[in-house]
One Martini backbone bead per residue (centre of mass of N, CA, C, O) as a GRO file, in nm:
protein
  216
    1MET     BB    1  -0.581   0.843   0.182
    2LYS     BB    2  -0.692   0.666  -0.114
    3ILE     BB    3  -1.030   0.624  -0.263
    4GLU     BB    4  -1.182   0.450  -0.499
    5ASN     BB    5  -1.496   0.464  -0.571
    6GLN     BB    6  -1.667   0.589  -0.371
    7LYS     BB    7  -1.988   0.580  -0.201
    8HIS     BB    8  -1.911   0.828  -0.020
    9SER     BB    9  -1.898   1.095   0.107
   10ALA     BB   10  -1.717   1.273   0.332
   11ASP     BB   11  -1.967   1.371   0.500
   12GLU     BB   12  -2.101   1.102   0.537
   13ILE     BB   13  -1.876   0.965   0.688
   14ASN     BB   14  -1.863   1.157   0.922
   15ASP     BB   15  -2.146   1.110   1.014
   16ILE     BB   16  -2.124   0.793   1.068
   17VAL     BB   17  -1.896   0.818   1.272
   18ALA     BB   18  -2.031   1.023   1.473
   19SER     BB   19  -2.283   0.812   1.536
   20GLY     BB   20  -2.163   0.512   1.602
   21GLU     BB   21  -2.257   0.320   1.316
   22ALA     BB   22  -2.026   0.166   1.152
   23LEU     BB   23  -2.083  -0.139   1.211
   24LYS     BB   24  -2.330  -0.162   1.014
   25TYR     BB   25  -2.116  -0.147   0.791
   26ASP     BB   26  -1.981  -0.286   0.468
   27ASP     BB   27  -1.750  -0.046   0.467
   28ILE     BB   28  -1.430   0.010   0.457
   29GLU     BB   29  -1.399   0.312   0.478
   30ILE     BB   30  -1.575   0.346   0.724
   31LEU     BB   31  -1.425   0.147   0.915
   32ILE     BB   32  -1.140   0.286   0.896
   33GLU     BB   33  -1.226   0.564   0.988
   34ALA     BB   34  -1.345   0.466   1.268
   35GLY     BB   35  -1.068   0.313   1.358
   36THR     BB   36  -0.896   0.611   1.341
   37SER     BB   37  -1.084   0.754   1.533
   38VAL     BB   38  -1.169   0.977   1.823
   39ILE     BB   39  -1.475   0.984   1.845
   40ASN     BB   40  -1.494   0.638   1.886
   41PRO     BB   41  -1.286   0.446   2.044
   42SER     BB   42  -1.453   0.200   2.147
   43GLU     BB   43  -1.501   0.099   1.824
   44SER     BB   44  -1.228   0.082   1.661
   45THR     BB   45  -1.144  -0.212   1.682
   46ASP     BB   46  -1.406  -0.339   1.561
   47CYS     BB   47  -1.373  -0.200   1.281
   48LEU     BB   48  -1.098  -0.308   1.204
   49ARG     BB   49  -1.180  -0.615   1.219
   50LYS     BB   50  -1.407  -0.595   1.010
   51ALA     BB   51  -1.232  -0.502   0.774
   52ILE     BB   52  -1.044  -0.749   0.781
   53PHE     BB   53  -1.252  -0.963   0.736
   54LEU     BB   54  -1.354  -0.854   0.451
   55LEU     BB   55  -1.079  -0.860   0.311
   56ASN     BB   56  -1.023  -1.173   0.368
   57ASN     BB   57  -1.311  -1.232   0.203
   58LYS     BB   58  -1.159  -1.128  -0.078
   59LYS     BB   59  -1.076  -0.995  -0.368
   60ARG     BB   60  -0.806  -0.797  -0.408
   61THR     BB   61  -0.690  -0.496  -0.461
   62PRO     BB   62  -0.430  -0.297  -0.435
   63ASP     BB   63  -0.574  -0.108  -0.236
   64GLU     BB   64  -0.677  -0.333  -0.041
   65GLU     BB   65  -0.395  -0.417   0.051
   66TYR     BB   66  -0.348  -0.156   0.199
   67PHE     BB   67  -0.587  -0.157   0.396
   68LEU     BB   68  -0.496  -0.397   0.548
   69GLY     BB   69  -0.243  -0.285   0.651
   70TYR     BB   70  -0.351  -0.036   0.786
   71ALA     BB   71  -0.547  -0.183   0.984
   72TRP     BB   72  -0.321  -0.340   1.131
   73TYR     BB   73  -0.140  -0.086   1.218
   74HIS     BB   74  -0.408   0.032   1.407
   75LEU     BB   75  -0.390  -0.177   1.599
   76PRO     BB   76  -0.380  -0.215   1.909
   77ASP     BB   77  -0.162  -0.354   2.132
   78ASN     BB   78  -0.410  -0.505   2.314
   79ALA     BB   79  -0.541  -0.655   2.020
   80VAL     BB   80  -0.243  -0.781   1.942
   81ASP     BB   81   0.006  -0.942   1.797
   82SER     BB   82   0.293  -0.801   1.722
   83VAL     BB   83   0.423  -1.010   1.529
   84GLU     BB   84   0.192  -1.039   1.341
   85ARG     BB   85   0.150  -0.756   1.265
   86ASN     BB   86   0.431  -0.693   1.146
   87ARG     BB   87   0.417  -0.904   0.925
   88ILE     BB   88   0.163  -0.806   0.778
   89VAL     BB   89   0.229  -0.514   0.720
   90GLU     BB   90   0.485  -0.560   0.553
   91GLU     BB   91   0.353  -0.742   0.346
   92GLN     BB   92   0.123  -0.557   0.242
   93LEU     BB   93   0.299  -0.308   0.165
   94LYS     BB   94   0.494  -0.446  -0.029
   95LYS     BB   95   0.272  -0.526  -0.232
   96THR     BB   96   0.183  -0.248  -0.295
   97VAL     BB   97   0.452  -0.127  -0.390
   98GLY     BB   98   0.484  -0.330  -0.622
   99TYR     BB   99   0.261  -0.193  -0.817
  100GLY     BB  100   0.304   0.099  -0.801
  101GLU     BB  101   0.177   0.395  -0.945
  102GLY     BB  102  -0.106   0.242  -1.024
  103CYS     BB  103  -0.152   0.286  -0.732
  104ALA     BB  104  -0.313   0.520  -0.538
  105ASN     BB  105  -0.145   0.426  -0.256
  106TYR     BB  106   0.166   0.410  -0.299
  107MET     BB  107   0.273   0.646  -0.118
  108TYR     BB  108   0.143   0.557   0.139
  109ALA     BB  109   0.272   0.279   0.152
  110LYS     BB  110   0.562   0.371   0.161
  111GLU     BB  111   0.535   0.545   0.416
  112LEU     BB  112   0.432   0.328   0.613
  113LEU     BB  113   0.667   0.127   0.577
  114GLY     BB  114   0.872   0.328   0.705
  115CYS     BB  115   0.714   0.349   0.980
  116GLN     BB  116   0.734   0.049   1.056
  117TYR     BB  117   1.039   0.042   1.056
  118TYR     BB  118   1.060   0.258   1.285
  119ASP     BB  119   0.887   0.113   1.509
  120VAL     BB  120   1.109  -0.146   1.504
  121GLY     BB  121   1.409  -0.023   1.461
  122GLN     BB  122   1.458   0.004   1.129
  123TYR     BB  123   1.631   0.273   1.032
  124GLU     BB  124   1.764   0.210   0.762
  125ALA     BB  125   1.509   0.114   0.613
  126ALA     BB  126   1.356   0.378   0.660
  127LEU     BB  127   1.540   0.581   0.532
  128SER     BB  128   1.544   0.457   0.239
  129ILE     BB  129   1.255   0.538   0.199
  130PHE     BB  130   1.241   0.843   0.280
  131LEU     BB  131   1.467   0.919   0.041
  132THR     BB  132   1.248   0.883  -0.211
  133PHE     BB  133   1.138   1.149  -0.136
  134GLU     BB  134   1.041   1.433  -0.190
  135LYS     BB  135   1.010   1.723  -0.008
  136ASP     BB  136   0.712   1.786  -0.172
  137ALA     BB  137   0.516   1.531  -0.241
  138PHE     BB  138   0.244   1.585  -0.091
  139MET     BB  139   0.185   1.858  -0.169
  140LYS     BB  140   0.192   1.822  -0.482
  141ASN     BB  141  -0.027   1.568  -0.498
  142PHE     BB  142  -0.229   1.630  -0.196
  143ASN     BB  143  -0.204   1.879  -0.013
  144GLN     BB  144   0.020   1.742   0.229
  145GLY     BB  145   0.255   1.891   0.389
  146TRP     BB  146   0.267   1.751   0.674
  147ARG     BB  147   0.403   1.488   0.564
  148ASP     BB  148   0.676   1.629   0.483
  149VAL     BB  149   0.742   1.718   0.761
  150LYS     BB  150   0.750   1.428   0.882
  151LEU     BB  151   0.965   1.304   0.707
  152ALA     BB  152   1.188   1.505   0.785
  153GLU     BB  153   1.184   1.415   1.083
  154LEU     BB  154   1.246   1.108   1.044
  155LYS     BB  155   1.514   1.144   0.915
  156LEU     BB  156   1.641   1.268   1.158
  157CYS     BB  157   1.586   1.038   1.354
  158CYS     BB  158   1.748   0.823   1.194
  159SER     BB  159   2.032   0.969   1.223
  160LEU     BB  160   2.036   0.978   1.531
  161ARG     BB  161   1.991   0.660   1.587
  162LEU     BB  162   2.262   0.599   1.390
  163ASN     BB  163   2.485   0.834   1.456
  164ARG     BB  164   2.484   1.056   1.213
  165ILE     BB  165   2.636   1.338   1.248
  166HIS     BB  166   2.693   1.437   0.939
  167GLU     BB  167   2.351   1.470   0.885
  168ILE     BB  168   2.215   1.665   1.076
  169GLU     BB  169   2.225   1.942   0.962
  170SER     BB  170   2.079   1.888   0.691
  171ARG     BB  171   1.812   1.773   0.836
  172VAL     BB  172   1.737   2.035   0.981
  173GLU     BB  173   1.722   2.217   0.725
  174ALA     BB  174   1.508   2.058   0.594
  175LEU     BB  175   1.287   2.083   0.790
  176PHE     BB  176   1.274   2.398   0.794
  177ASP     BB  177   1.212   2.431   0.496
  178ILE     BB  178   0.942   2.256   0.482
  179PHE     BB  179   0.796   2.425   0.698
  180CYS     BB  180   0.791   2.693   0.546
  181ILE     BB  181   0.652   2.600   0.287
  182VAL     BB  182   0.390   2.506   0.422
  183LEU     BB  183   0.320   2.777   0.550
  184GLY     BB  184   0.336   2.926   0.259
  185ASN     BB  185   0.083   2.760   0.157
  186LYS     BB  186  -0.215   2.890   0.031
  187GLN     BB  187  -0.364   2.632  -0.058
  188ASP     BB  188  -0.349   2.555   0.247
  189ASP     BB  189  -0.594   2.583   0.501
  190ASN     BB  190  -0.451   2.352   0.725
  191VAL     BB  191  -0.162   2.426   0.846
  192PHE     BB  192  -0.295   2.481   1.156
  193SER     BB  193  -0.381   2.217   1.205
  194SER     BB  194  -0.378   1.889   1.341
  195ASP     BB  195  -0.215   1.793   1.067
  196LEU     BB  196   0.021   1.923   1.169
  197ALA     BB  197   0.313   1.813   1.234
  198LEU     BB  198   0.428   1.671   1.536
  199PRO     BB  199   0.745   1.612   1.707
  200ALA     BB  200   0.726   1.328   1.862
  201GLU     BB  201   0.975   1.166   1.754
  202LEU     BB  202   1.194   1.374   1.829
  203ILE     BB  203   1.142   1.384   2.127
  204GLN     BB  204   1.196   1.073   2.172
  205THR     BB  205   1.482   1.071   2.064
  206LEU     BB  206   1.608   1.272   2.257
  207GLU     BB  207   1.541   1.131   2.508
  208ALA     BB  208   1.689   0.865   2.454
  209ILE     BB  209   1.971   0.995   2.424
  210LEU     BB  210   1.979   1.120   2.709
  211LYS     BB  211   1.956   0.854   2.866
  212ASN     BB  212   2.218   0.725   2.745
  213GLU     BB  213   2.403   0.952   2.854
  214GLN     BB  214   2.335   0.909   3.167
  215ARG     BB  215   2.453   0.609   3.181
  216LYS     BB  216   2.764   0.681   3.136
   0.00000   0.00000   0.00000
């Protein structure tokens, strides 16, 4: 996520989030960072709710439209009506994508919209979005190769979920290729960090397929 004209440095934001005092701030960036952090999970939902409240009560920029969708997307299941959340997330992310590349968070909004479709089982719609990204789009633009690995994984998952057997081999090859490229990217000092995408969705997909086969 890219925030333009940020008021605080990354280190300042990390310190505020770690302090557990993010709720004292009326700063969207701080609230969303705290709301999606594992440092203080007990205050995460309150931070996201406050960010949503602040965003709903102002004239929003294109990037703030994205932040609103992003905050709703990360609200936990036990804190919100899922139907309402899905509607708002899709609406906000579509709005952001509609602004085009002039919006700093255009690529992130498009990626998250694909993830939202994937989460609700609209695999055709998700795949159509994921396929619009070049294989190294995030590494090239933001030095975030782990996102490219995750996108390749999700493309494979979509093909598996849609039972498109003819696509599986090429999707596996693409996932392997980008994984190797990311690991070999000497500019990225964090390729072995927790940011490197873990294949959680692929594991879940294979488990679901296995269960379906066992029921037959």
